[in-house]
N, C-alpha and C positions, 0 to 999 in steps of 0.2 A: 345879410344882402347888401352889398354896397350901393346904398339908394343915391349916391352922386352919379354912379355910372349907367343908374336906369334912368335916373333924371335926363342926363345926357342921349340914352338912346331915346326914351320920350320925344326931346326936342328934336331931335334930329327925325325921329319919325314924323314928326308935324310939319319939318321944313323938304320931306321928300313925299309928303300924302302918303307915309304908309299905315293902314291901320293896324294892323298885325305881325307879329316877328312871333314865329316860332322854332326853336331851340331844341334839336337832341342834346343825349348825352355828348357829352365832349369839351375840348379849349373854349368856344363860345359862350360854354354853361358857365363854364366853372369860374370865367372871366367875370361874367357879371353877376354870380349867383354866389359862388364860391363851394357850389353844391358838386359833388361828381357821384354820381349814383352808378351803380351798377348797372351795365350796358349788354341788355341781351336782347332778345326777340321780340320781347312784350313791348308796346311802345310806349313813349316817356318821353312826354315834352313837355318844356316850358313855355310859356304863350303871355305874350303883354301886348296889350293894346293902350291909349291915351288913359284909361282909367282902372286899369284891371291888371295883374299879374298873378300867373298860378298855375300849377304842374295838372297835366294828367301824368296818373300815377300808380302804375299797377299794384294792387294792393302788398303782392309779396315784397315788397321794396319801402312800403310807405311806413311801417317802424323804424327802420336805420335810415329812410333818408330823413325822416322827422329831428332825426340829432342833429341835420345840419342848416335846416332852414325851420321857420315857422311861417312861411308863405299858406296861401290854401290850397289846397289836395283834391282832386277830382280823381279818387280812385277809382278799377275796376279789376277785378276779376277773371280768372281765366275762365268762369264758365260764365260768364254775361257777356265778356270782350267789351272793344274798348269804345264802339261807338257810339253808345248813349253817356257815357263818361264825357265823352270829345265835345258831343253837343251840348252840354251842361256846361262844360266848359267857356265853348263860344258866347252863349246866352250869359253866361256871367261878366264877361267882356264885352260885353253889347255890341259885339264883334260879325253877328249875323249879315249884315248889310256891308260887309268888307267890301270894297272895291281893290286894293293893290295890298296883298301882303310879303312878308319876306319870310322865305325856308332857309333853315339852315342848310349850306351845301354839304355838309359831311355829313346829315343823317341818314338814315337806311334810307330806303324808296320806297317801302313799303309805308314807315311812319310819315314821311311826304304827300303819300298816295290818301292816310289818311284825313290831313288837314285838308287836299284839296277835295276829297270828297266831304266834308263839312263844309265849305266854302267854294261849291262849283262855279259859280261868279264871279271869283275873284281871282284877276291878274297876277301871277307868281313872279319875282325876282329872288336873286339870292342876298348873302347879306350883303356884299362890295361897301356897298354906300352907307349902312348904316352901323352894324355892330361892328363890320369887318373895319369899316375906317376910325370908328372910337380907339379899336384895339393897335392902330396904328402908331397911335398917340402917346408915348409914355408919360405917365406923371411922375410924382418925384420920390414916391414910395417904391414904384418900379424901378426906377434908376437905381434907388438904393440897394433893390434885394440884386439887379443884374449886376451891379458894381461889385458886390460880395462875389458873387458868381464868377466872374470874371478873374477875380484875385484868388478863387479856390484852385482856379483853372491853371493859373499861375504857378504856384505850389507844386500839383501833380505834373506839369512839366518840368520843373524844375528837382522836383524827387526822381522820376526817369532819369534826367540827364544824369543826376547823381551815381544811380545806381546802374546805367546799362554798361556793358563789356561786349568786346567781341567774344564769337560766343555762344552768347545767348540767342535766344530765339526772340523773335515780335512777339511772340506769347508771353515772354518771358519779360519784356518791357511794358506790355500793357497789364500784368498784374503787379507791377508796381504803380500804374496810373490810378488802376482802381481801388489798390490798396492807400491809397495818396487821400482820393476822393474819400473813401469810410472814413477815415481818418479824421478830417474838415467836418461830418456829419452831414456832406453830402452824398447822394446818389449814382454812383457811376454809371454816364447814359451811353455813351461811345467811345472808341478809339481806333483809329487808322494808323497801324503803326508798318509804314512799306519802307523794306530797305533795300538796296541795292534799284537791280530791276522793275522789280514790286513796286516802288514807289512810282512808275509811270504809268500806274491804274491809278486814276483818282479815287474812287469807292474803294481800292484792293479791302480785301478781307484780310486782318490779320490772321498768320498761319505761324508754324513752323518753320520758317525759314529762318538759316542762322544768320544774324549777322557778323559779315564779314572786315576785316581791318579793309580802311578804303571807302566801306559804303559810305554811301549817303541815304540818312533815314528821314523819310517825311512821317508827322507827328502830329497827330488831328483829334483832339480830347475835348472831352465834355461830361458836365455833372450835372447834378440837379440840387436846385434846394429851395425853399420856398416857394415851390409852385413855377421857380424859374430856371434856367439853365445858363451854362455854359458853353463856347465854342469856339478853338483857338487850334491855328495850325501856327509850328515851327518847326524847321531844319537843324540835323544833328549830322555831323561828319565824323566817323571813326578815323579819326587820323587825318592829315592835312589835305583839303580839297585840293581838285584838281585846279587849272588855271579853268577850263572848259565850266565846270559849275561854279567857279566866282563871277563868272561875266554871265552865266544865265542869272546868278541872284542878283546881282544887278539891274538886270532888268526887270526881272520881278519885282524889287524894291521899288526901284524907277515908276512903275506900273502902280502900284500899290498910293505912292504920292498921287501921283496924278488925278487917280480917283479920288483920295481926299481933298483934294484940290475944287475937284469935279463938284464933289456933293455939297450943296447949299438949298437954304429954303428957298423953293419957287421953281427949282430946276428938274425937267421931268426924270426918272431914272435911270432910263435910256444913256442919258449923258456921262453920266460915272460909268458905265460898262463901256460906253464909246471911247474915255478917255484910258483906261487902263489897255483896253483893247488895241489902242493904237500904237502906245508905245512898245507892246510886245510886237505886231504885225510890222511896225517900221524898224525894229531892231533883226526882223526874218525869222522869226517865228511864229508867227500866227496861227499855222494850221498847228501849234503845239498846243495851243489855246482852245479847249475844246466844250468850257460850259461857261456857266455865268459867272458875271463879276459875284454875286452876292445874295442875301435872300434875309429878309426879316426874321427876328428873333423877340421873342416872348413869352407867354406861356406854351407856347410850341416854339420847337426849335426852329423849324423851318415854317415862315406865314409870309404873310405881306408886310412891307414891300419886297417885289421881287427887283434886283436889280441885273435887270437882262438887256439886251438888244435891242429889243420890241417895246419895251415897257413904257408907258407912256403916264404912268402915278407921278403927280408931282410931289415932290421930298416936300418936307414941314420938318419945325422944328418937333422935338420930339421922337422921331422916328427911331427906330435901332434895328440894325441892318449890318450884315460883315461886307469886308472888301477882301476880297480871297482871288486875285487871279494867279496862274497857276502854269507853268509850263512843263510839258509832259516828255522827254525821249525815249520811244520805244529802247529796249533793252541796255538803256544806261541807269539812267537813274527821275524822277519827278520831284518838282518843287513847286510847293505852294505857301505863301504868308499870307495867314488871315487873322484881322482884327473886327472884331464888335465895335462898332460906333454907338452913339447917340448924336443926334443931329442937331446940334446949336444954331442961333442966329445966325453964327458966321463962321461956322463950317460943323464937321464932325468932332468931337471927343471919343478919344480910343476908351474902350471900359479897361484892357488889361495895362498893367505897367508892364508887362517884359518886352525888351526889346526883341526885332526880328533880326538880327545880327544871326549869324549861322554859328550853330554852339558845336565848338570842336570837341569830341571825348576824348 
């Protein structure tokens, strides 16, 4: 159990007048406690009040979960059901008169209903202003892990560049990426290898398409180590690129730099999206940039803050997010440049050490 994180959660609960926080299996629970229990239909909850922290724990999971934590359990069996154990947990937490509770927005609806039934008079909200706010600000240890992940992705990208050839399939290149992550002790998480016209689909499903001479290849990849992950996108050209591609690459790179300049503590997240989008729109390609500029990253690949045109989230030091504008030209090629950054007092620090220049194979 990370007592520093628990104490910070209790501080923000006090500031927000929250009496109880209830978390289900998932990223919030893993971040706070380090516990990653088996998740199924049996209600399993971690509840925090200002004086108590304990688990509603299915008896079936108790033995294995005990290996991960020494916090109190309130076990229940299939024969008895969870209601009495939930009432015991509420009593132990001195939470029976709770006026305001926080529910994990990712938990099952029936888990949430169980909490609400035990506390029928409490107002409910989700985690944005409590554990969600804490997770957005990464500490030095988290930064070090994220940096290591980014450097692992750099090597996976370089391995793909070194091995890819005309005549290979997208799947062949993806295999190189997976092997590189695995050789570095990382779990391969995802890969988007989009050659030629496939690159114009931002979330192209890597497949059997053959890489041809003259193709532009979008390469978006990520792996995981130590509970965190990487995510980056670079471009490769199978031979000299066209003048049209060079022009578009310069525009997207300018959009990345504009977003980097806009990203400062105290700035609303939409200002970063605005900056990138304005560059692409002014160049005449606005309709071909159809997704947000970025997403937060931590124990989940996509988490807050989201860098969208409508986000009112105020950016702060320690926040980690992607900057990844793109231009996607149907039946021609797609181009996305993505870096993960951590926000410092004077602006973003890029985690990757790999330049965003086009790689010619």
